[in-house]
BADREN-193409 format. One line per field, with one value per atom (N, C-alpha, C): residue number from 0; chain; x, y, z. Coordinates in pm, 1 decimal. Example, Ala and Ser with C-alpha at 12.3 -4.5 7.8 and 13.67 -1.06 7.14 Angstrom:
pos	[0/0/0/1/1/1]
unit	[A/A/A/A/A/A]
xx	[1319.0/1230.0/1320.0/1285.0/1367.0/1290.0]
yy	[-569.0/-450.0/-330.0/-225.0/-106.0/3.0]
zz	[780.0/780.0/780.0/708.0/714.0/787.0]
***
This chain:
pos	[0/0/0/1/1/1/2/2/2/3/3/3/4/4/4/5/5/5/6/6/6/7/7/7/8/8/8/9/9/9/10/10/10/11/11/11/12/12/12/13/13/13/14/14/14/15/15/15/16/16/16/17/17/17/18/18/18/19/19/19/20/20/20/21/21/21/22/22/22/23/23/23/24/24/24/25/25/25/26/26/26/27/27/27/28/28/28/29/29/29/30/30/30/31/31/31/32/32/32/33/33/33/34/34/34/35/35/35/36/36/36/37/37/37/38/38/38/39/39/39/40/40/40/41/41/41/42/42/42/43/43/43/44/44/44/45/45/45/46/46/46/47/47/47/48/48/48/49/49/49/50/50/50/51/51/51/52/52/52/53/53/53/54/54/54/55/55/55/56/56/56/57/57/57/58/58/58/59/59/59/60/60/60/61/61/61/62/62/62/63/63/63/64/64/64/65/65/65/66/66/66/67/67/67/68/68/68/69/69/69/70/70/70/71/71/71/72/72/72/73/73/73/74/74/74/75/75/75/76/76/76/77/77/77/78/78/78/79/79/79/80/80/80/81/81/81/82/82/82/83/83/83/84/84/84/85/85/85/86/86/86/87/87/87/88/88/88/89/89/89/90/90/90/91/91/91/92/92/92/93/93/93/94/94/94/95/95/95/96/96/96/97/97/97/98/98/98/99/99/99/100/100/100/101/101/101/102/102/102/103/103/103/104/104/104/105/105/105/106/106/106/107/107/107/108/108/108/109/109/109/110/110/110/111/111/111/112/112/112/113/113/113/114/114/114/115/115/115/116/116/116/117/117/117/118/118/118/119/119/119/120/120/120/121/121/121/122/122/122/123/123/123/124/124/124/125/125/125/126/126/126/127/127/127/128/128/128/129/129/129/130/130/130/131/131/131/132/132/132/133/133/133/134/134/134/135/135/135/136/136/136/137/137/137/138/138/138/139/139/139/140/140/140/141/141/141/142/142/142/143/143/143/144/144/144/145/145/145/146/146/146/147/147/147/148/148/148/149/149/149/150/150/150/151/151/151/152/152/152/153/153/153/154/154/154/155/155/155/156/156/156/157/157/157/158/158/158/159/159/159/160/160/160/161/161/161/162/162/162/163/163/163/164/164/164/165/165/165/166/166/166/167/167/167/168/168/168/169/169/169/170/170/170/171/171/171/172/172/172/173/173/173/174/174/174/175/175/175/176/176/176/177/177/177/178/178/178/179/179/179/180/180/180/181/181/181/182/182/182/183/183/183/184/184/184/185/185/185/186/186/186/187/187/187/188/188/188/189/189/189/190/190/190/191/191/191/192/192/192/193/193/193/194/194/194/195/195/195/196/196/196/197/197/197/198/198/198/199/199/199/200/200/200/201/201/201/202/202/202/203/203/203/204/204/204/205/205/205/206/206/206/207/207/207/208/208/208/209/209/209/210/210/210/211/211/211/212/212/212/213/213/213/214/214/214/215/215/215/216/216/216/217/217/217/218/218/218/219/219/219/220/220/220/221/221/221/222/222/222/223/223/223/224/224/224/225/225/225/226/226/226/227/227/227/228/228/228/229/229/229/230/230/230/231/231/231/232/232/232/233/233/233/234/234/234/235/235/235/236/236/236/237/237/237]
unit	[A/A/A/A/A/A/A/A/A/A/A/A/A/A/A/A/A/A/A/A/A/A/A/A/A/A/A/A/A/A/A/A/A/A/A/A/A/A/A/A/A/A/A/A/A/A/A/A/A/A/A/A/A/A/A/A/A/A/A/A/A/A/A/A/A/A/A/A/A/A/A/A/A/A/A/A/A/A/A/A/A/A/A/A/A/A/A/A/A/A/A/A/A/A/A/A/A/A/A/A/A/A/A/A/A/A/A/A/A/A/A/A/A/A/A/A/A/A/A/A/A/A/A/A/A/A/A/A/A/A/A/A/A/A/A/A/A/A/A/A/A/A/A/A/A/A/A/A/A/A/A/A/A/A/A/A/A/A/A/A/A/A/A/A/A/A/A/A/A/A/A/A/A/A/A/A/A/A/A/A/A/A/A/A/A/A/A/A/A/A/A/A/A/A/A/A/A/A/A/A/A/A/A/A/A/A/A/A/A/A/A/A/A/A/A/A/A/A/A/A/A/A/A/A/A/A/A/A/A/A/A/A/A/A/A/A/A/A/A/A/A/A/A/A/A/A/A/A/A/A/A/A/A/A/A/A/A/A/A/A/A/A/A/A/A/A/A/A/A/A/A/A/A/A/A/A/A/A/A/A/A/A/A/A/A/A/A/A/A/A/A/A/A/A/A/A/A/A/A/A/A/A/A/A/A/A/A/A/A/A/A/A/A/A/A/A/A/A/A/A/A/A/A/A/A/A/A/A/A/A/A/A/A/A/A/A/A/A/A/A/A/A/A/A/A/A/A/A/A/A/A/A/A/A/A/A/A/A/A/A/A/A/A/A/A/A/A/A/A/A/A/A/A/A/A/A/A/A/A/A/A/A/A/A/A/A/A/A/A/A/A/A/A/A/A/A/A/A/A/A/A/A/A/A/A/A/A/A/A/A/A/A/A/A/A/A/A/A/A/A/A/A/A/A/A/A/A/A/A/A/A/A/A/A/A/A/A/A/A/A/A/A/A/A/A/A/A/A/A/A/A/A/A/A/A/A/A/A/A/A/A/A/A/A/A/A/A/A/A/A/A/A/A/A/A/A/A/A/A/A/A/A/A/A/A/A/A/A/A/A/A/A/A/A/A/A/A/A/A/A/A/A/A/A/A/A/A/A/A/A/A/A/A/A/A/A/A/A/A/A/A/A/A/A/A/A/A/A/A/A/A/A/A/A/A/A/A/A/A/A/A/A/A/A/A/A/A/A/A/A/A/A/A/A/A/A/A/A/A/A/A/A/A/A/A/A/A/A/A/A/A/A/A/A/A/A/A/A/A/A/A/A/A/A/A/A/A/A/A/A/A/A/A/A/A/A/A/A/A/A/A/A/A/A/A/A/A/A/A/A/A/A/A/A/A/A/A/A/A/A/A/A/A/A/A/A/A/A/A/A/A/A/A/A/A/A/A/A/A/A/A/A/A/A/A/A/A/A/A/A/A/A/A/A/A/A/A/A/A/A/A/A/A/A/A/A/A/A/A/A/A/A/A/A/A/A/A/A/A/A/A/A/A/A/A/A/A/A/A/A/A/A/A/A/A/A/A/A/A/A/A/A/A/A/A/A/A/A/A/A/A/A/A/A]
xx	[-464.5/-356.3/-333.9/-213.3/-185.0/-106.7/-143.7/-72.1/-43.0/33.9/75.0/25.0/-62.9/-139.1/-84.2/-44.8/8.7/-102.7/-208.1/-313.8/-440.6/-554.8/-684.4/-754.5/-794.2/-874.0/-1014.9/-1111.1/-1245.9/-1309.1/-1285.9/-1350.3/-1247.9/-1221.6/-1126.4/-1187.9/-1161.6/-1210.9/-1098.2/-976.1/-860.7/-792.5/-852.4/-791.4/-875.6/-927.9/-1013.4/-1149.0/-1240.3/-1369.7/-1460.2/-1530.7/-1629.6/-1566.1/-1648.5/-1603.5/-1552.9/-1427.0/-1366.0/-1296.6/-1288.3/-1199.7/-1062.3/-959.1/-822.2/-742.2/-676.1/-595.6/-450.1/-361.7/-220.1/-141.9/-81.5/-2.6/141.3/206.6/343.6/444.4/551.3/661.5/659.3/779.1/787.8/914.2/907.2/1022.6/1097.0/1053.9/1125.6/1179.2/1282.6/1333.9/1341.5/1225.0/1217.8/1284.1/1367.5/1438.4/1344.0/1223.4/1127.3/1015.3/1033.2/924.3/874.4/741.7/680.0/637.2/645.0/603.4/711.2/832.7/941.7/914.7/823.1/790.1/718.5/668.6/599.4/693.1/820.3/909.8/955.8/990.2/1053.9/956.9/1002.7/918.6/881.5/773.9/722.5/818.3/832.9/890.9/819.7/844.6/766.3/780.9/890.2/908.3/807.4/738.9/645.7/511.5/486.5/361.6/345.9/456.5/450.1/416.1/440.7/408.6/269.4/195.6/58.6/40.1/147.1/133.4/63.1/-34.8/-112.2/-96.7/-81.4/-87.0/-232.3/-285.7/-427.6/-446.0/-538.1/-584.8/-663.3/-658.9/-728.4/-879.2/-935.2/-1078.4/-1106.6/-1018.5/-1034.7/-1036.4/-942.4/-939.3/-1061.9/-1098.8/-1216.8/-1342.2/-1359.3/-1477.5/-1477.9/-1360.1/-1355.3/-1398.9/-1354.6/-1394.1/-1544.4/-1598.6/-1740.6/-1831.1/-1779.7/-1858.9/-1896.9/-1819.0/-1842.6/-1911.6/-1951.1/-1994.6/-2114.1/-2200.4/-2318.1/-2283.2/-2158.2/-2121.2/-2008.7/-1961.7/-1848.1/-1880.8/-1809.1/-1819.9/-1728.8/-1619.6/-1527.1/-1409.5/-1307.6/-1187.5/-1066.6/-968.8/-840.4/-732.1/-653.1/-545.3/-413.6/-336.3/-215.8/-103.1/-3.2/109.8/179.1/309.8/404.4/377.8/409.1/375.6/302.6/171.8/87.0/122.4/180.5/212.1/330.0/400.9/507.2/449.4/323.0/251.3/151.6/204.9/123.5/15.6/50.2/-47.7/-160.3/-124.0/-225.0/-315.2/-254.4/-330.4/-427.7/-381.8/-466.5/-584.8/-559.3/-668.5/-765.7/-714.7/-801.5/-890.5/-832.1/-910.2/-1019.5/-984.9/-1084.7/-1196.3/-1158.4/-1256.2/-1353.0/-1299.4/-1384.1/-1475.9/-1422.5/-1506.2/-1617.2/-1595.5/-1701.7/-1822.7/-1803.1/-1912.6/-1959.1/-1909.2/-1949.6/-1883.2/-1769.6/-1699.0/-1605.1/-1611.7/-1521.2/-1380.6/-1280.8/-1144.2/-1051.0/-985.1/-877.7/-746.0/-639.0/-505.2/-416.0/-357.7/-265.1/-123.9/-49.4/74.6/180.0/307.2/413.1/430.8/356.4/353.2/486.5/574.6/700.8/677.7/630.7/585.6/602.6/633.4/643.6/514.2/522.3/401.3/294.3/333.4/232.5/155.9/227.1/162.0/73.2/120.6/41.2/-86.8/-75.7/-193.4/-294.1/-246.5/-337.9/-408.9/-334.8/-396.8/-501.2/-471.9/-565.4/-699.0/-702.9/-829.4/-914.2/-857.4/-928.9/-939.9/-911.0/-934.0/-1014.7/-1076.5/-1155.3/-1069.9/-978.2/-892.5/-760.8/-659.5/-531.7/-516.1/-451.8/-393.3/-242.5/-174.2/-33.3/53.8/155.1/253.6/366.2/393.0/506.8/604.0/717.6/813.6/891.8/937.2/1016.4/1013.9/1016.0/1011.0/1149.2/1253.1/1389.8/1441.5/1502.1/1549.6/1653.7/1754.4/1859.0/1807.2/1719.9/1660.9/1576.1/1501.1/1418.4/1505.7/1615.4/1707.6/1768.5/1809.7/1869.9/1769.4/1645.2/1541.1/1494.6/1476.7/1410.1/1500.2/1614.4/1699.8/1661.2/1561.4/1507.1/1480.6/1497.7/1466.1/1316.4/1278.5/1135.8/1081.5/1157.1/1108.4/978.1/970.2/847.4/732.9/763.6/659.9/594.1/675.1/620.6/552.0/606.5/542.1/405.1/395.6/266.8/169.9/221.3/136.0/73.5/153.3/99.9/-7.0/17.3/-81.8/-211.1/-198.7/-318.1/-397.1/-326.8/-396.7/-469.2/-403.7/-465.7/-589.7/-589.1/-701.6/-805.6/-789.2/-882.7/-892.4/-777.2/-773.2/-717.3/-691.7/-630.6/-735.9/-744.4/-827.6/-746.4/-624.3/-544.9/-396.9/-317.6/-171.9/-126.1/-25.4/23.6/173.9/217.9/360.6/390.7/490.2/536.3/633.6/609.2/689.6/795.2/922.6/1035.5/1121.5/1126.2/1204.4/1354.0/1431.6/1578.2/1648.7/1574.4/1636.9/1588.5/1457.4/1398.9/1362.8/1367.9/1323.9/1172.3/1101.4/956.4/887.4/938.8/878.1/881.8/995.2/1006.8/908.5/898.4/807.2/662.4/624.0/485.5/453.1/544.1/519.8/507.3/596.1/594.2/464.7/426.9/306.0/181.7/182.5/67.3/45.1/153.6/139.0/76.8/114.4/61.1/-88.5/-132.7/-271.9/-367.0/-315.6/-401.5/-512.8/-495.6/-598.6/-719.8/-706.1/-817.0/-851.0/-953.1/-986.7/-1050.2/-1073.3/-1126.2/-1015.5/-891.2/-780.1/-742.6/-729.9/-689.7/-537.9/-480.6/-337.2/-322.6/-270.0/-255.0/-107.9/-78.2/55.9/61.0/146.1/152.1/273.9/250.4/356.8/446.4/577.2/669.2/660.5/654.5/659.8/759.5/839.9/948.1/904.1/781.7/736.9/747.0/816.7/830.0/941.0/1003.7/1109.1/1240.9/1314.7/1443.5/1553.6/1664.2/1775.8/1791.2/1863.1/1899.8/1778.3/1671.6/1554.0/1476.9/1506.3/1432.3/1451.1/1556.4/1586.8/1555.5/1490.5/1455.2/1336.3/1326.3/1214.6/1083.3/974.9/841.2/814.5/761.4/732.4/636.4/659.4/573.3/441.7/342.8/214.5/232.6/319.5/341.4/400.6/494.3/556.5/456.8/375.6/274.9/173.4/134.6/39.3/99.2/228.0/294.1/297.3/321.6/323.0/181.4/84.3/-54.2/-90.6/-51.0/-78.2/-3.7/117.5/192.2/116.1/63.2/-16.4/-138.4/-203.0/-321.5/-286.4/-167.8/-124.5/-106.7/-74.8/-60.5/-193.4/-301.2/-433.4/-494.4/-431.0/-487.4/-596.7/-717.4/-830.5/-858.3/-806.1/-830.1/-697.5/-631.9/-505.8/-527.9/-497.5/-512.3/-377.8/-366.4/-245.1/-284.4/-196.3/-220.9/-88.6]
yy	[-1725.4/-1663.4/-1522.0/-1495.7/-1367.1/-1276.5/-1148.9/-1049.0/-928.4/-834.8/-716.5/-593.0/-519.4/-411.2/-277.1/-195.4/-62.7/37.7/32.5/132.6/83.2/122.6/99.5/233.9/269.2/390.2/343.4/364.7/311.0/360.1/489.4/546.2/628.3/585.6/653.8/673.8/791.7/821.2/823.1/782.8/792.3/657.4/549.2/417.1/323.1/377.2/298.9/364.1/300.9/362.5/365.9/475.6/487.1/505.6/491.7/499.7/362.1/353.1/223.9/222.9/105.7/86.6/52.4/121.5/98.6/37.5/-73.6/-145.2/-140.8/-94.1/-82.5/-183.9/-282.2/-382.7/-335.6/-385.4/-344.2/-423.3/-354.5/-418.8/-395.3/-382.7/-362.1/-429.7/-480.3/-543.0/-447.3/-322.6/-217.9/-117.4/-45.5/65.3/187.9/236.3/346.3/471.9/534.5/653.9/770.3/766.5/874.7/833.1/724.4/674.0/782.7/802.7/901.1/840.2/706.6/638.2/538.3/586.4/493.6/411.0/458.4/383.0/252.3/237.7/113.5/10.1/46.2/-43.5/-162.9/-140.1/-245.9/-359.0/-484.0/-595.2/-577.2/-642.3/-626.2/-680.8/-606.8/-662.2/-597.8/-649.6/-609.1/-461.7/-398.0/-255.9/-168.1/-221.5/-140.8/-120.6/-189.3/-165.3/-16.7/49.8/192.1/277.4/224.4/297.7/264.6/185.1/155.7/31.2/-42.8/-166.4/-270.5/-338.7/-438.8/-575.9/-677.0/-815.7/-858.8/-904.5/-938.0/-1069.0/-1149.8/-1265.4/-1216.9/-1292.0/-1244.7/-1235.7/-1322.0/-1312.2/-1191.4/-1163.6/-1045.4/-918.1/-907.2/-790.4/-789.2/-905.8/-912.6/-868.1/-907.3/-867.9/-718.4/-661.1/-516.1/-444.1/-493.9/-433.1/-449.3/-563.5/-589.7/-492.6/-426.5/-326.3/-209.7/-190.0/-76.7/-118.0/-244.4/-296.8/-222.6/-165.8/-94.5/44.1/87.8/225.1/232.4/118.2/116.7/37.7/72.6/-5.5/-127.2/-117.1/-228.7/-196.9/-282.1/-271.8/-267.9/-182.9/-183.0/-216.0/-319.4/-363.3/-317.6/-242.9/-178.0/-199.5/-110.3/-123.7/9.6/7.4/-96.8/-165.5/-291.5/-378.1/-498.6/-503.6/-603.4/-746.2/-768.1/-905.5/-962.7/-877.5/-928.3/-1021.0/-999.8/-1089.2/-1171.6/-1247.2/-1309.4/-1401.8/-1494.3/-1591.3/-1521.2/-1422.5/-1346.2/-1270.7/-1206.4/-1131.7/-1222.3/-1340.1/-1432.9/-1478.6/-1513.1/-1557.1/-1444.0/-1323.2/-1208.4/-1181.8/-1187.3/-1164.3/-1269.0/-1395.6/-1502.1/-1481.0/-1443.5/-1423.9/-1310.6/-1198.6/-1084.8/-1117.6/-1186.0/-1218.8/-1317.3/-1398.4/-1489.9/-1414.8/-1287.6/-1202.0/-1106.3/-1124.2/-1039.3/-903.7/-889.2/-761.7/-753.2/-642.8/-619.4/-592.0/-665.8/-656.0/-607.0/-494.2/-444.8/-462.3/-491.1/-499.6/-397.4/-309.3/-206.4/-259.9/-283.7/-360.6/-310.2/-340.6/-314.3/-432.3/-540.7/-657.4/-730.8/-711.3/-785.6/-915.4/-1015.0/-1139.8/-1251.3/-1372.9/-1485.6/-1498.9/-1519.1/-1521.8/-1618.9/-1738.8/-1835.1/-1781.8/-1716.9/-1660.4/-1542.9/-1460.9/-1346.4/-1393.7/-1496.0/-1545.6/-1609.7/-1679.0/-1732.9/-1620.9/-1517.9/-1403.1/-1340.1/-1334.4/-1274.7/-1346.1/-1471.8/-1545.6/-1514.5/-1438.3/-1410.3/-1261.5/-1177.9/-1034.9/-988.5/-872.8/-819.5/-740.3/-659.3/-578.6/-549.4/-519.1/-471.7/-322.3/-252.8/-121.3/-143.8/-116.1/-153.7/-29.8/-21.7/86.0/42.6/121.7/97.4/213.0/183.0/287.5/338.1/245.0/280.1/161.3/189.3/80.7/25.4/103.2/59.1/-21.1/-138.2/-227.2/-160.1/-97.3/-33.8/80.9/158.9/272.0/224.8/118.3/61.2/7.9/-57.0/-110.4/2.2/109.9/222.2/289.4/294.1/361.7/279.1/148.6/64.8/-38.9/-68.9/-176.9/-311.9/-316.1/-440.6/-421.2/-526.1/-518.5/-518.6/-499.4/-486.2/-596.7/-704.5/-810.5/-871.9/-902.4/-959.3/-859.2/-733.9/-630.0/-625.8/-618.3/-605.5/-733.4/-848.5/-975.2/-987.4/-954.6/-962.4/-856.3/-739.6/-635.7/-683.3/-744.0/-792.7/-899.5/-988.1/-1091.5/-1027.8/-935.9/-874.3/-796.2/-730.1/-658.5/-756.4/-866.1/-965.1/-1026.6/-1041.1/-1101.7/-999.6/-873.7/-766.0/-750.7/-758.9/-750.5/-617.4/-523.3/-396.2/-286.2/-221.8/-102.0/22.2/29.7/151.9/118.2/191.0/188.0/326.3/328.1/455.4/467.5/586.2/614.8/748.4/748.9/873.5/940.2/1066.3/1142.7/1221.2/1184.9/1250.8/1318.6/1450.4/1519.2/1508.9/1516.6/1527.3/1397.5/1294.8/1170.3/1052.3/1042.7/930.4/970.2/871.2/893.5/874.5/975.9/967.2/946.8/1010.1/995.2/849.4/782.6/642.8/555.2/576.1/494.7/518.9/644.1/675.3/615.9/625.4/569.2/417.1/351.9/205.7/156.4/215.3/171.3/205.7/319.9/359.3/263.1/216.7/117.7/-11.1/-50.4/-173.8/-164.8/-49.5/-41.0/18.1/62.9/134.5/47.7/-83.9/-172.5/-185.3/-146.8/-158.1/-19.2/41.1/178.7/191.7/78.6/85.1/107.1/81.7/95.0/242.0/282.7/419.6/426.0/539.4/562.8/693.5/683.4/802.8/841.6/963.7/1020.2/1103.7/1062.9/1124.6/1216.2/1339.0/1438.7/1410.1/1397.5/1383.3/1505.2/1476.7/1582.7/1541.8/1634.4/1597.6/1577.4/1612.6/1599.9/1455.3/1433.3/1301.2/1216.8/1264.1/1188.1/1207.7/1097.5/1101.0/1066.1/1143.7/1111.0/1208.8/1165.1/1255.0/1309.0/1230.1/1273.7/1383.8/1406.0/1506.1/1646.9/1666.6/1801.1/1816.7/1717.2/1726.8/1820.0/1882.0/1973.6/1900.6/1969.2/1918.7/1940.1/1842.8/1861.8/1978.6/2053.2/2166.8/2118.9/2206.3/2174.4/2145.7/2224.2/2206.3/2069.5/2025.0/1894.4/1781.9/1791.4/1688.8/1682.8/1798.3/1802.0/1740.1/1765.5/1708.3/1555.2/1500.7/1355.3/1297.7/1369.1/1324.7/1318.9/1419.2/1420.9/1308.9/1276.9/1166.5/1035.1/1012.3/891.5/888.5/1001.5/1009.2/982.4/1026.8/1002.1/853.2/776.6/632.0/558.5/632.6/571.7/552.4/606.0/595.3/700.0/655.8/748.5/798.3/728.4/768.2/791.9/899.1/937.7/1063.3/1055.5/1171.5/1206.9/1326.6/1372.0/1443.2/1433.1/1509.1/1558.1]
zz	[1576.2/1499.0/1552.0/1603.8/1668.0/1574.1/1577.1/1500.6/1585.9/1529.8/1603.5/1529.3/1595.1/1533.2/1579.8/1484.5/1517.0/1546.6/1464.6/1479.3/1410.8/1464.2/1399.8/1386.8/1265.6/1242.7/1208.9/1297.3/1273.6/1144.2/1110.6/992.0/913.9/790.8/704.3/566.6/508.5/374.2/271.6/311.3/221.3/198.8/244.1/231.8/146.7/37.0/-51.3/-64.6/-136.9/-166.0/-43.2/-28.3/78.7/215.4/315.0/453.4/495.0/541.9/568.0/704.0/763.1/876.8/822.9/873.2/829.3/943.6/914.8/1014.1/968.4/1056.2/1023.8/1107.6/1041.2/1110.0/1125.9/1231.0/1261.8/1179.7/1138.5/1068.8/919.3/859.2/713.9/661.6/539.0/474.7/381.8/374.2/301.9/403.8/362.9/444.2/354.2/313.3/216.9/273.0/190.4/234.7/262.6/204.3/228.3/323.4/398.3/483.0/578.5/578.9/666.6/800.0/808.5/931.0/974.1/1002.5/1035.6/1161.3/1245.2/1366.7/1335.4/1214.0/1176.5/1114.8/1090.9/1016.9/1098.8/1225.2/1303.7/1333.5/1328.7/1373.7/1520.0/1558.7/1694.2/1799.5/1910.9/2032.8/2151.6/2271.0/2387.1/2420.9/2376.6/2408.0/2337.4/2236.6/2159.2/2227.8/2339.6/2410.8/2441.5/2475.0/2508.5/2387.5/2267.6/2145.1/2094.1/2167.6/2131.0/2048.3/2017.4/1940.8/2027.4/1965.8/2039.6/1977.0/2060.6/2014.2/2019.1/1904.1/1895.6/1820.0/1867.0/1792.4/1671.0/1559.4/1439.0/1461.1/1545.9/1576.4/1664.3/1757.6/1843.6/1760.2/1667.7/1579.7/1489.6/1436.4/1351.2/1423.2/1548.1/1625.0/1652.7/1672.8/1691.6/1565.0/1449.7/1323.0/1299.5/1336.2/1313.0/1388.1/1490.7/1561.4/1470.1/1362.6/1272.3/1142.8/1129.2/1000.1/941.9/1025.7/974.8/923.2/942.0/908.3/806.0/757.4/665.3/539.3/432.4/308.5/313.6/389.9/397.9/486.9/479.5/561.7/470.4/503.2/434.8/535.6/504.9/593.5/533.6/612.6/563.9/664.5/665.1/755.9/774.5/805.4/777.3/644.1/643.2/529.8/586.1/557.5/623.1/584.0/465.2/425.6/502.9/578.6/664.2/770.8/807.1/897.8/815.3/721.2/617.3/673.0/760.5/810.3/885.6/966.4/1039.6/942.3/843.0/742.8/669.6/629.5/555.9/640.6/766.0/853.8/882.1/900.6/925.2/803.4/683.5/561.8/546.6/569.1/560.8/662.2/782.3/889.6/854.6/808.2/773.9/656.5/555.7/440.5/476.5/579.9/622.7/675.8/711.8/756.7/647.1/526.9/415.5/413.2/483.5/487.5/366.7/292.6/181.0/234.0/183.7/233.2/122.9/148.4/63.3/138.2/65.4/122.9/53.9/134.0/85.8/106.7/-2.6/6.0/-91.5/-61.1/-158.3/-254.0/-232.5/-322.1/-331.2/-234.5/-231.8/-155.7/-227.9/-167.8/-269.5/-223.3/-314.4/-394.8/-526.3/-609.6/-562.3/-518.4/-473.8/-353.2/-260.5/-143.4/-182.3/-274.6/-319.5/-387.9/-468.6/-540.0/-445.6/-342.5/-242.5/-168.6/-131.0/-65.0/-155.7/-285.5/-379.7/-387.9/-344.6/-344.2/-221.4/-128.3/-4.1/26.0/-73.5/-60.2/-181.4/-166.9/-278.0/-376.1/-323.1/-409.5/-337.9/-419.1/-368.9/-399.0/-307.5/-332.9/-330.4/-440.5/-453.4/-467.8/-381.9/-390.6/-483.6/-584.7/-673.1/-653.6/-593.6/-556.3/-676.6/-761.3/-879.3/-974.4/-1104.0/-1202.1/-1233.2/-1210.6/-1236.8/-1117.6/-1144.7/-1039.4/-948.6/-1009.3/-930.5/-847.9/-906.6/-835.0/-716.8/-740.2/-634.0/-520.6/-556.3/-456.6/-373.0/-438.2/-366.2/-273.5/-316.5/-238.3/-120.0/-140.1/-39.5/26.3/-37.4/9.2/-46.9/-135.0/-189.1/-338.4/-418.4/-560.0/-586.3/-713.4/-745.4/-835.6/-856.8/-945.5/-896.5/-766.8/-712.5/-720.2/-693.3/-697.5/-834.7/-938.8/-1074.0/-1119.7/-1081.1/-1118.6/-1053.7/-926.0/-856.7/-905.6/-940.4/-996.9/-1127.7/-1214.9/-1342.5/-1318.7/-1224.6/-1192.7/-1142.4/-1048.9/-990.9/-1095.1/-1186.6/-1294.7/-1385.9/-1421.0/-1509.5/-1446.8/-1313.6/-1242.9/-1197.0/-1236.4/-1199.9/-1047.3/-982.2/-837.0/-786.8/-876.9/-836.2/-830.9/-716.0/-705.1/-740.3/-687.1/-705.6/-698.4/-777.3/-769.1/-725.1/-636.4/-583.8/-606.3/-642.8/-656.8/-591.1/-502.4/-441.5/-538.3/-565.9/-661.1/-585.5/-608.9/-542.0/-648.7/-652.2/-754.8/-728.7/-837.0/-832.2/-794.0/-751.2/-707.8/-790.6/-809.4/-882.0/-1024.3/-1114.9/-1252.5/-1255.9/-1212.5/-1199.5/-1333.2/-1436.9/-1569.7/-1614.6/-1592.7/-1633.1/-1556.6/-1426.2/-1345.4/-1385.4/-1401.2/-1438.8/-1575.6/-1669.9/-1803.4/-1797.2/-1722.7/-1713.4/-1650.9/-1540.0/-1470.5/-1551.9/-1616.5/-1697.7/-1812.6/-1874.7/-1982.5/-1929.5/-1807.9/-1750.6/-1722.1/-1674.9/-1628.6/-1731.6/-1846.4/-1940.6/-1997.5/-1995.1/-2050.9/-1959.7/-1834.2/-1738.7/-1686.3/-1742.8/-1707.7/-1570.1/-1501.5/-1365.3/-1262.1/-1300.3/-1205.9/-1191.3/-1068.2/-1037.2/-1020.7/-1061.0/-1040.7/-964.9/-843.5/-758.8/-751.1/-789.9/-779.3/-651.7/-559.3/-427.6/-419.7/-388.0/-378.5/-256.5/-277.8/-165.0/-74.2/55.2/156.2/262.9/310.7/403.2/547.5/582.3/720.5/768.3/878.0/936.1/876.7/768.5/701.8/776.4/794.1/862.6/762.9/764.6/677.3/562.6/458.0/348.5/274.0/264.8/190.6/263.5/389.0/466.0/410.2/331.8/281.1/132.4/74.6/-66.8/-86.6/-203.9/-229.2/-253.2/-228.2/-258.6/-407.8/-479.6/-622.6/-643.8/-749.1/-780.2/-839.9/-837.3/-899.3/-1048.2/-1113.2/-1257.1/-1286.8/-1203.6/-1225.3/-1203.5/-1097.8/-1072.2/-1185.9/-1237.6/-1348.5/-1474.3/-1499.2/-1616.1/-1607.1/-1488.2/-1470.8/-1485.5/-1436.0/-1452.4/-1601.1/-1676.7/-1820.5/-1892.4/-1846.0/-1904.1/-1887.2/-1767.7/-1743.9/-1835.1/-1850.8/-1935.7/-2082.1/-2123.8/-2261.6/-2288.8/-2185.2/-2199.6/-2180.8/-2163.2/-2160.4/-2023.5/-1918.0/-1783.8/-1769.0/-1743.8/-1736.7/-1595.2/-1495.0/-1356.3/-1285.3/-1322.1/-1259.0/-1177.2/-1048.5/-960.8/-899.6/-845.5/-778.8/-650.5/-552.0/-429.4/-370.5]
***
C-alpha cells in the first residue's frame, strides 16, 4: 500500500502526549482560508519530488518509524489531511499497532462515518480539528460543510477515542464564542479530553486572512474561561 509523505519529524513534543514521531501526509480535502501549510493541500503529483514529498510503502514507512520505538511514546499521523489517503493510513495504523506502537490520528474528521468508525478500531486516539460549529461559517472558511465533522466527533467522544480537540481562534471573522461553547458542551462529560484554543497568526497565510489581527491575550483568556464555564477542565490556549 503506497502513500505520499510530506514530512517525518522523528521527535515531537507538540503532537500528542510525550515524545512522538509525527508523520505528515500530503494532500487535504479542506482549503482553509487561514492555512499555515498551503504546500500540503495539493494531492500528490511527480512535481512534488522537489518539495520533498516521498512515495512510500506503508511497511517502508512503518520500518522507518520503528527505528525510534525505544525513544517515543507513540506516533501521530497528520497532514495535510491524512484521511485523504485513507487506505494507506489504515494499513499503516494496523502495521504500527501490530508492533505495539501507540497510534494517534490528527484529522479534520471529514470522512464517511463507516470509514471513520473502522479507522477508530485501529487507532488509539484522535486529535480532531473543529474549524467552526456553524455550517455556513465552516463552508465559507474551508469550502466544505461540517455535518460529517460533528457527527464523527460525537461518535469519537462517545467511544472515548478523543485525546484532544483543537480550534483556531480568528477574531473579527469567525463566531469563536459560539464554536467554543458548542464544542465545550460536547466534551464536558469527559474530563480527560483536552481542548486547545490556538491563536491565529498570519505567518505563512496566503490571501485575505493574511492581514487579520492576532487575538489578544485578553480575548484568548475570555474564551478559555467560557470553555471552563461549560465544564471543560483541560482547556489550554497558545
